[in-house]
C-alpha atoms as an extended CHARMM CRD file, in Angstrom:
* protein
*
       219  EXT
         1         1  MET       CA             60.5790000000      107.0500000000       98.5670000000  PROA      1               0.0000000000
         2         2  SER       CA             62.7620000000      109.9940000000       99.5800000000  PROA      2               0.0000000000
         3         3  PHE       CA             64.2120000000      112.4050000000       97.0340000000  PROA      3               0.0000000000
         4         4  VAL       CA             67.6790000000      110.9400000000       97.6220000000  PROA      4               0.0000000000
         5         5  ASP       CA             66.3670000000      107.4340000000       96.8920000000  PROA      5               0.0000000000
         6         6  LYS       CA             64.6690000000      108.7010000000       93.7620000000  PROA      6               0.0000000000
         7         7  LEU       CA             67.8020000000      110.5220000000       92.6970000000  PROA      7               0.0000000000
         8         8  LYS       CA             69.9290000000      107.4720000000       93.3810000000  PROA      8               0.0000000000
         9         9  SER       CA             67.6210000000      105.2750000000       91.3230000000  PROA      9               0.0000000000
        10        10  VAL       CA             68.1090000000      107.5760000000       88.3490000000  PROA      10              0.0000000000
        11        11  PHE       CA             71.7830000000      106.6300000000       88.1670000000  PROA      11              0.0000000000
        12        12  VAL       CA             71.5770000000      102.9860000000       89.2120000000  PROA      12              0.0000000000
        13        13  VAL       CA             70.9350000000      100.4210000000       86.5120000000  PROA      13              0.0000000000
        14        14  PRO       CA             68.2760000000       97.8710000000       87.5980000000  PROA      14              0.0000000000
        15        15  GLU       CA             69.7520000000       94.5590000000       88.7110000000  PROA      15              0.0000000000
        16        16  SER       CA             67.8780000000       92.6480000000       86.0050000000  PROA      16              0.0000000000
        17        17  THR       CA             69.9330000000       94.4420000000       83.3410000000  PROA      17              0.0000000000
        18        18  THR       CA             73.3120000000       93.8910000000       84.9740000000  PROA      18              0.0000000000
        19        19  ASN       CA             75.6540000000       90.9520000000       85.1160000000  PROA      19              0.0000000000
        20        20  THR       CA             76.4610000000       91.4270000000       88.7780000000  PROA      20              0.0000000000
        21        21  GLN       CA             77.1630000000       88.1950000000       90.6440000000  PROA      21              0.0000000000
        22        22  ALA       CA             76.1040000000       87.9560000000       94.2740000000  PROA      22              0.0000000000
        23        23  ASP       CA             77.7190000000       85.8240000000       96.9620000000  PROA      23              0.0000000000
        24        24  GLU       CA             75.9430000000       84.8190000000      100.1740000000  PROA      24              0.0000000000
        25        25  GLY       CA             78.2450000000       86.9700000000      102.2970000000  PROA      25              0.0000000000
        26        26  SER       CA             78.7130000000       90.0510000000      100.1110000000  PROA      26              0.0000000000
        27        27  ARG       CA             78.3770000000       91.2550000000       96.4950000000  PROA      27              0.0000000000
        28        28  LYS       CA             81.2010000000       92.8520000000       94.5410000000  PROA      28              0.0000000000
        29        29  THR       CA             81.4760000000       94.7010000000       91.2560000000  PROA      29              0.0000000000
        30        30  ASN       CA             84.1970000000       96.2470000000       89.1270000000  PROA      30              0.0000000000
        31        31  VAL       CA             84.1950000000      100.0360000000       88.8820000000  PROA      31              0.0000000000
        32        32  ASP       CA             86.1240000000      102.1360000000       86.4320000000  PROA      32              0.0000000000
        33        33  PRO       CA             88.6860000000      104.5130000000       87.9840000000  PROA      33              0.0000000000
        34        34  PRO       CA             88.7200000000      108.2710000000       87.2120000000  PROA      34              0.0000000000
        35        35  GLU       CA             90.5180000000      109.4560000000       84.0810000000  PROA      35              0.0000000000
        36        36  SER       CA             93.6090000000      110.3220000000       86.1220000000  PROA      36              0.0000000000
        37        37  GLU       CA             93.8230000000      106.6480000000       87.1110000000  PROA      37              0.0000000000
        38        38  GLN       CA             92.8150000000      104.9760000000       83.8470000000  PROA      38              0.0000000000
        39        39  SER       CA             96.2100000000      103.2640000000       83.6430000000  PROA      39              0.0000000000
        40        40  LYS       CA             95.5360000000      101.4100000000       86.8900000000  PROA      40              0.0000000000
        41        41  VAL       CA             93.7430000000       98.0790000000       87.1690000000  PROA      41              0.0000000000
        42        42  SER       CA             90.0490000000       98.3610000000       88.0620000000  PROA      42              0.0000000000
        43        43  THR       CA             89.3920000000       97.9440000000       91.7610000000  PROA      43              0.0000000000
        44        44  GLU       CA             86.9910000000       95.3280000000       93.0270000000  PROA      44              0.0000000000
        45        45  VAL       CA             84.5960000000       97.1490000000       95.3570000000  PROA      45              0.0000000000
        46        46  PRO       CA             81.9270000000       95.6410000000       97.6660000000  PROA      46              0.0000000000
        47        47  LEU       CA             78.4740000000       96.7880000000       96.5300000000  PROA      47              0.0000000000
        48        48  GLU       CA             77.5160000000       97.5800000000      100.1270000000  PROA      48              0.0000000000
        49        49  SER       CA             80.2750000000      100.1950000000      100.2350000000  PROA      49              0.0000000000
        50        50  SER       CA             79.4060000000      101.4530000000       96.7520000000  PROA      50              0.0000000000
        51        51  ASP       CA             75.7390000000      101.8750000000       97.7440000000  PROA      51              0.0000000000
        52        52  ARG       CA             76.7340000000      103.8760000000      100.8050000000  PROA      52              0.0000000000
        53        53  PHE       CA             78.8050000000      106.3020000000       98.7620000000  PROA      53              0.0000000000
        54        54  MET       CA             76.0800000000      106.4550000000       96.1160000000  PROA      54              0.0000000000
        55        55  ASP       CA             73.7570000000      107.6790000000       98.8750000000  PROA      55              0.0000000000
        56        56  ILE       CA             76.2800000000      110.3320000000       99.8890000000  PROA      56              0.0000000000
        57        57  LEU       CA             76.8330000000      111.5580000000       96.3420000000  PROA      57              0.0000000000
        58        58  SER       CA             73.0940000000      111.5350000000       95.6500000000  PROA      58              0.0000000000
        59        59  GLN       CA             72.6280000000      113.7760000000       98.6690000000  PROA      59              0.0000000000
        60        60  VAL       CA             75.3140000000      116.0940000000       97.2810000000  PROA      60              0.0000000000
        61        61  LEU       CA             73.4430000000      116.2990000000       93.9610000000  PROA      61              0.0000000000
        62        62  GLN       CA             70.2130000000      116.9930000000       95.8370000000  PROA      62              0.0000000000
        63        63  ASP       CA             71.8740000000      119.8060000000       97.8080000000  PROA      63              0.0000000000
        64        64  ASN       CA             73.0690000000      121.3120000000       94.5350000000  PROA      64              0.0000000000
        65        65  ASN       CA             69.9170000000      120.6630000000       92.5420000000  PROA      65              0.0000000000
        66        66  GLN       CA             68.9870000000      123.6570000000       90.3900000000  PROA      66              0.0000000000
        67        67  ALA       CA             65.4600000000      125.0310000000       90.3660000000  PROA      67              0.0000000000
        68        68  GLY       CA             63.3110000000      124.0250000000       87.4300000000  PROA      68              0.0000000000
        69        69  PHE       CA             63.8240000000      121.3780000000       84.8030000000  PROA      69              0.0000000000
        70        70  ASP       CA             67.5300000000      120.6160000000       84.3990000000  PROA      70              0.0000000000
        71        71  TYR       CA             69.7430000000      117.6140000000       83.7510000000  PROA      71              0.0000000000
        72        72  LEU       CA             68.5780000000      115.6450000000       86.8170000000  PROA      72              0.0000000000
        73        73  GLU       CA             64.9360000000      115.8750000000       85.8200000000  PROA      73              0.0000000000
        74        74  TYR       CA             65.8400000000      115.0860000000       82.2230000000  PROA      74              0.0000000000
        75        75  ARG       CA             67.8440000000      112.0440000000       83.2910000000  PROA      75              0.0000000000
        76        76  LYS       CA             64.8770000000      110.8220000000       85.3220000000  PROA      76              0.0000000000
        77        77  ALA       CA             62.6160000000      111.2710000000       82.3270000000  PROA      77              0.0000000000
        78        78  VAL       CA             64.9900000000      109.2260000000       80.1400000000  PROA      78              0.0000000000
        79        79  GLN       CA             64.9890000000      106.4330000000       82.7220000000  PROA      79              0.0000000000
        80        80  SER       CA             61.2010000000      106.4460000000       82.9660000000  PROA      80              0.0000000000
        81        81  ILE       CA             60.7890000000      106.2340000000       79.1900000000  PROA      81              0.0000000000
        82        82  ALA       CA             63.3510000000      103.4250000000       79.0180000000  PROA      82              0.0000000000
        83        83  LYS       CA             61.2440000000      101.3780000000       81.4460000000  PROA      83              0.0000000000
        84        84  MET       CA             57.8790000000      102.0240000000       79.7980000000  PROA      84              0.0000000000
        85        85  GLN       CA             58.6410000000      101.9060000000       76.0790000000  PROA      85              0.0000000000
        86        86  ASN       CA             60.6660000000       99.6370000000       73.8330000000  PROA      86              0.0000000000
        87        87  LEU       CA             62.7610000000      102.3970000000       72.2610000000  PROA      87              0.0000000000
        88        88  ASP       CA             66.3850000000      102.5740000000       71.3170000000  PROA      88              0.0000000000
        89        89  GLU       CA             68.6770000000      104.9140000000       73.2250000000  PROA      89              0.0000000000
        90        90  ALA       CA             68.4620000000      107.7700000000       70.7470000000  PROA      90              0.0000000000
        91        91  ALA       CA             64.6610000000      107.6420000000       70.7950000000  PROA      91              0.0000000000
        92        92  GLN       CA             64.6770000000      107.6030000000       74.5890000000  PROA      92              0.0000000000
        93        93  PHE       CA             66.7500000000      110.7960000000       74.7570000000  PROA      93              0.0000000000
        94        94  LYS       CA             64.6930000000      112.5230000000       72.0800000000  PROA      94              0.0000000000
        95        95  THR       CA             61.3810000000      111.5610000000       73.6300000000  PROA      95              0.0000000000
        96        96  ALA       CA             62.4770000000      112.7890000000       77.0630000000  PROA      96              0.0000000000
        97        97  TYR       CA             63.6040000000      116.0620000000       75.4800000000  PROA      97              0.0000000000
        98        98  ALA       CA             60.1120000000      116.6560000000       74.1270000000  PROA      98              0.0000000000
        99        99  ALA       CA             58.9870000000      117.5280000000       77.6560000000  PROA      99              0.0000000000
       100       100  ALA       CA             61.9190000000      119.9060000000       78.0200000000  PROA      100             0.0000000000
       101       101  MET       CA             61.0390000000      121.6430000000       74.7460000000  PROA      101             0.0000000000
       102       102  ALA       CA             57.5830000000      122.4150000000       76.1360000000  PROA      102             0.0000000000
       103       103  MET       CA             59.3370000000      124.4420000000       78.8460000000  PROA      103             0.0000000000
       104       104  ASN       CA             61.6420000000      126.1800000000       76.3510000000  PROA      104             0.0000000000
       105       105  ILE       CA             64.6370000000      124.2250000000       77.6160000000  PROA      105             0.0000000000
       106       106  GLN       CA             67.5020000000      124.1500000000       75.1410000000  PROA      106             0.0000000000
       107       107  PRO       CA             69.8950000000      121.1790000000       74.7870000000  PROA      107             0.0000000000
       108       108  SER       CA             72.7520000000      123.4830000000       75.7920000000  PROA      108             0.0000000000
       109       109  THR       CA             70.9390000000      124.2100000000       79.0560000000  PROA      109             0.0000000000
       110       110  LEU       CA             70.7110000000      120.5100000000       79.8810000000  PROA      110             0.0000000000
       111       111  ILE       CA             74.3180000000      119.9070000000       78.8750000000  PROA      111             0.0000000000
       112       112  ASP       CA             75.5600000000      122.8880000000       80.9030000000  PROA      112             0.0000000000
       113       113  SER       CA             73.6360000000      121.7470000000       83.9850000000  PROA      113             0.0000000000
       114       114  ALA       CA             75.0230000000      118.2250000000       83.5590000000  PROA      114             0.0000000000
       115       115  LYS       CA             78.5580000000      119.6590000000       83.3760000000  PROA      115             0.0000000000
       116       116  ARG       CA             77.8010000000      121.6810000000       86.5030000000  PROA      116             0.0000000000
       117       117  TYR       CA             76.8640000000      118.4840000000       88.3320000000  PROA      117             0.0000000000
       118       118  LEU       CA             80.0630000000      116.8820000000       87.0520000000  PROA      118             0.0000000000
       119       119  SER       CA             81.9700000000      119.7940000000       88.5360000000  PROA      119             0.0000000000
       120       120  VAL       CA             80.1550000000      119.3420000000       91.8440000000  PROA      120             0.0000000000
       121       121  LEU       CA             80.9470000000      115.6180000000       91.8910000000  PROA      121             0.0000000000
       122       122  GLU       CA             84.5490000000      116.2860000000       90.9170000000  PROA      122             0.0000000000
       123       123  THR       CA             84.8530000000      118.6580000000       93.8690000000  PROA      123             0.0000000000
       124       124  GLU       CA             83.4630000000      115.9770000000       96.1750000000  PROA      124             0.0000000000
       125       125  TYR       CA             85.8340000000      113.4260000000       94.6540000000  PROA      125             0.0000000000
       126       126  THR       CA             88.7900000000      115.7150000000       95.2850000000  PROA      126             0.0000000000
       127       127  LYS       CA             87.6570000000      116.3840000000       98.8490000000  PROA      127             0.0000000000
       128       128  PHE       CA             87.1870000000      112.6800000000       99.4680000000  PROA      128             0.0000000000
       129       129  ASN       CA             90.6470000000      111.8520000000       98.1090000000  PROA      129             0.0000000000
       130       130  GLN       CA             92.1970000000      114.5810000000      100.2430000000  PROA      130             0.0000000000
       131       131  THR       CA             90.4120000000      113.2590000000      103.3250000000  PROA      131             0.0000000000
       132       132  ALA       CA             91.4110000000      109.6870000000      102.4930000000  PROA      132             0.0000000000
       133       133  THR       CA             95.0330000000      110.7600000000      101.9580000000  PROA      133             0.0000000000
       134       134  GLN       CA             95.0850000000      112.6810000000      105.2420000000  PROA      134             0.0000000000
       135       135  PHE       CA             93.5930000000      109.6990000000      107.0570000000  PROA      135             0.0000000000
       136       136  LEU       CA             96.1550000000      107.3540000000      105.5190000000  PROA      136             0.0000000000
       137       137  GLN       CA             99.0020000000      109.7350000000      106.3880000000  PROA      137             0.0000000000
       138       138  SER       CA             97.7190000000      109.9800000000      109.9490000000  PROA      138             0.0000000000
       139       139  GLN       CA             97.4780000000      106.2050000000      110.1940000000  PROA      139             0.0000000000
       140       140  GLN       CA            100.8840000000      105.7800000000      108.6080000000  PROA      140             0.0000000000
       141       141  SER       CA            102.4670000000      108.2850000000      110.9980000000  PROA      141             0.0000000000
       142       142  SER       CA            100.8180000000      106.6440000000      113.9950000000  PROA      142             0.0000000000
       143       143  LYS       CA            101.6840000000      103.1160000000      112.9050000000  PROA      143             0.0000000000
       144       144  GLU       CA            105.2500000000      104.0550000000      112.0020000000  PROA      144             0.0000000000
       145       145  GLN       CA            105.7450000000      105.6870000000      115.4060000000  PROA      145             0.0000000000
       146       146  GLU       CA            104.3230000000      102.6300000000      117.1210000000  PROA      146             0.0000000000
       147       147  SER       CA            106.4960000000      100.4200000000      114.9100000000  PROA      147             0.0000000000
       148       148  VAL       CA            109.6410000000      102.3430000000      115.9040000000  PROA      148             0.0000000000
       149       149  GLN       CA            108.7500000000      102.0720000000      119.5840000000  PROA      149             0.0000000000
       150       150  LEU       CA            107.9550000000       98.3920000000      119.2340000000  PROA      150             0.0000000000
       151       151  ASN       CA            111.2480000000       97.7350000000      117.4380000000  PROA      151             0.0000000000
       152       152  GLN       CA            113.0990000000       99.5000000000      120.2550000000  PROA      152             0.0000000000
       153       153  THR       CA            111.2130000000       97.4260000000      122.8130000000  PROA      153             0.0000000000
       154       154  ILE       CA            112.0130000000       94.2410000000      120.8950000000  PROA      154             0.0000000000
       155       155  GLN       CA            115.7030000000       95.1620000000      120.7680000000  PROA      155             0.0000000000
       156       156  GLN       CA            115.7030000000       95.8420000000      124.5160000000  PROA      156             0.0000000000
       157       157  LYS       CA            113.9130000000       92.5750000000      125.2230000000  PROA      157             0.0000000000
       158       158  GLU       CA            116.2860000000       90.6750000000      122.9270000000  PROA      158             0.0000000000
       159       159  LYS       CA            119.2380000000       92.2260000000      124.7590000000  PROA      159             0.0000000000
       160       160  GLN       CA            117.7150000000       91.2990000000      128.1050000000  PROA      160             0.0000000000
       161       161  LEU       CA            116.9420000000       87.8310000000      126.7830000000  PROA      161             0.0000000000
       162       162  ALA       CA            120.5440000000       87.4020000000      125.6070000000  PROA      162             0.0000000000
       163       163  GLN       CA            121.7740000000       88.5120000000      129.0140000000  PROA      163             0.0000000000
       164       164  LEU       CA            119.3900000000       86.1380000000      130.7780000000  PROA      164             0.0000000000
       165       165  GLN       CA            120.4290000000       83.3490000000      128.4210000000  PROA      165             0.0000000000
       166       166  SER       CA            124.0840000000       84.0160000000      129.2550000000  PROA      166             0.0000000000
       167       167  GLU       CA            123.3310000000       84.0130000000      132.9780000000  PROA      167             0.0000000000
       168       168  LEU       CA            121.2660000000       80.8650000000      132.5870000000  PROA      168             0.0000000000
       169       169  GLU       CA            124.1500000000       79.1060000000      130.8550000000  PROA      169             0.0000000000
       170       170  LYS       CA            126.4770000000       80.2090000000      133.6680000000  PROA      170             0.0000000000
       171       171  HSD       CA            124.0290000000       78.8810000000      136.2560000000  PROA      171             0.0000000000
       172       172  HSD       CA            123.7480000000       75.5450000000      134.4300000000  PROA      172             0.0000000000
       173       173  LYS       CA            127.5390000000       75.3350000000      134.2380000000  PROA      173             0.0000000000
       174       174  ARG       CA            127.8930000000       76.1380000000      137.9440000000  PROA      174             0.0000000000
       175       175  LEU       CA            125.2040000000       73.5590000000      138.7510000000  PROA      175             0.0000000000
       176       176  GLN       CA            127.2180000000       70.9220000000      136.8920000000  PROA      176             0.0000000000
       177       177  GLU       CA            130.3640000000       72.0370000000      138.7090000000  PROA      177             0.0000000000
       178       178  LEU       CA            128.5830000000       71.7700000000      142.0700000000  PROA      178             0.0000000000
       179       179  ASP       CA            127.3880000000       68.2760000000      141.2090000000  PROA      179             0.0000000000
       180       180  SER       CA            130.9250000000       67.2980000000      140.2360000000  PROA      180             0.0000000000
       181       181  GLU       CA            132.3580000000       68.9030000000      143.3900000000  PROA      181             0.0000000000
       182       182  LEU       CA            129.7830000000       67.0970000000      145.5310000000  PROA      182             0.0000000000
       183       183  LYS       CA            130.6600000000       63.7700000000      143.9260000000  PROA      183             0.0000000000
       184       184  SER       CA            134.3640000000       64.4940000000      144.4040000000  PROA      184             0.0000000000
       185       185  ALA       CA            133.8200000000       65.4550000000      148.0440000000  PROA      185             0.0000000000
       186       186  LYS       CA            131.7900000000       62.2760000000      148.6690000000  PROA      186             0.0000000000
       187       187  THR       CA            134.4740000000       60.1460000000      147.0480000000  PROA      187             0.0000000000
       188       188  LYS       CA            137.1530000000       61.8560000000      149.1320000000  PROA      188             0.0000000000
       189       189  VAL       CA            135.1570000000       61.4150000000      152.3420000000  PROA      189             0.0000000000
       190       190  ASP       CA            134.4700000000       57.7580000000      151.5650000000  PROA      190             0.0000000000
       191       191  THR       CA            138.1490000000       57.1990000000      150.8030000000  PROA      191             0.0000000000
       192       192  ASN       CA            139.2410000000       58.9580000000      153.9840000000  PROA      192             0.0000000000
       193       193  LYS       CA            136.7060000000       57.0050000000      156.0430000000  PROA      193             0.0000000000
       194       194  ALA       CA            137.9970000000       53.7680000000      154.6000000000  PROA      194             0.0000000000
       195       195  SER       CA            141.6190000000       54.7990000000      155.2180000000  PROA      195             0.0000000000
       196       196  PHE       CA            140.8200000000       55.9590000000      158.7530000000  PROA      196             0.0000000000
       197       197  LYS       CA            139.0120000000       52.7180000000      159.5340000000  PROA      197             0.0000000000
       198       198  PHE       CA            141.9120000000       50.7410000000      158.1590000000  PROA      198             0.0000000000
       199       199  ALA       CA            144.3750000000       52.6120000000      160.3920000000  PROA      199             0.0000000000
       200       200  TYR       CA            141.9460000000       52.3890000000      163.2990000000  PROA      200             0.0000000000
       201       201  ASP       CA            141.5340000000       48.6680000000      162.8650000000  PROA      201             0.0000000000
       202       202  GLN       CA            145.2970000000       48.2210000000      162.7440000000  PROA      202             0.0000000000
       203       203  LEU       CA            145.8910000000       50.1960000000      165.9250000000  PROA      203             0.0000000000
       204       204  VAL       CA            142.9780000000       48.6300000000      167.7690000000  PROA      204             0.0000000000
       205       205  GLY       CA            144.1300000000       45.1980000000      166.6810000000  PROA      205             0.0000000000
       206       206  GLN       CA            147.6950000000       45.8740000000      167.7280000000  PROA      206             0.0000000000
       207       207  ILE       CA            146.6940000000       47.2410000000      171.1110000000  PROA      207             0.0000000000
       208       208  GLY       CA            144.3470000000       44.3150000000      171.6260000000  PROA      208             0.0000000000
       209       209  GLN       CA            147.1070000000       41.8850000000      170.8850000000  PROA      209             0.0000000000
       210       210  ASP       CA            149.4380000000       43.7340000000      173.2620000000  PROA      210             0.0000000000
       211       211  ILE       CA            146.8490000000       43.5510000000      176.0160000000  PROA      211             0.0000000000
       212       212  GLN       CA            146.5280000000       39.8170000000      175.5630000000  PROA      212             0.0000000000
       213       213  LYS       CA            150.2910000000       39.3880000000      175.6300000000  PROA      213             0.0000000000
       214       214  MET       CA            150.6970000000       41.5650000000      178.7070000000  PROA      214             0.0000000000
       215       215  GLU       CA            148.0330000000       39.5830000000      180.5030000000  PROA      215             0.0000000000
       216       216  GLN       CA            149.7830000000       36.4060000000      179.4830000000  PROA      216             0.0000000000
       217       217  TYR       CA            153.3540000000       37.3390000000      180.0680000000  PROA      217             0.0000000000
       218       218  LEU       CA            153.1900000000       39.7040000000      183.0030000000  PROA      218             0.0000000000
       219       219  LYS       CA            151.4470000000       37.5310000000      185.6370000000  PROA      219             0.0000000000
C-alpha cells in the first residue's frame, strides 16, 4: 500500500462502521459544508467523486508532511489502537499519546501540527474554489455568448420563416385564383363554342334550305 493510500485510510472510517447505502450504479453520501456554508443544505455527493478528491488531498498532506512524529503519525496510531483494542475514545487518544511521550512530543506540538495541516487543507480548499469559480465563469461566459448568438439566429430564422410563410400564403392564394380563372376561361370557351355552333347551325341550315329552294324554283 502506498503512503497516500495509508494516509487516506487514516481519515476514512471503515465501511462496517458507517451507515452508507450503496446502489448498484453508484454510492452517495452526505457531506457537511465548510463553516462559511453551514447555513446551506448538505450536498449529496457521489462517493466515487469524494474518493478521488480524498486521494488528491491525501497527496497534499503527504507533500506537506513534517519530519518526525507529528499529528499524521499520531492520528494513524489512534486508528490502529481503535482497531486492535476495545477502548473508549479518550483511552484511544491517551494510549496513542504514550508513544509520542517516549519521543518527548508535547500535546501542543501535535495540536500545532494538526492546525498546520488544517491551514494547508484550507489553502487547497480556497484554491479549488477559485479554480471552480473561474471554470464556471468561463463556462457561463462561453454559454452566454453562444446563447446570444443562437437567439439572434433564431430571430433571423423566425423572420425568414414569417417571410416564407407570407410568400407561401400568397402562392396558395394565386394558385386558387389560377384555378378559378381556368374554370372561368373553360366555361367561357364552352359557352362561346355552344353559341358559335348555334349560329353556325342556323346559317348552314338557312343556306341549305336556300340551295334546295333555288334548285327547285330556278329550273
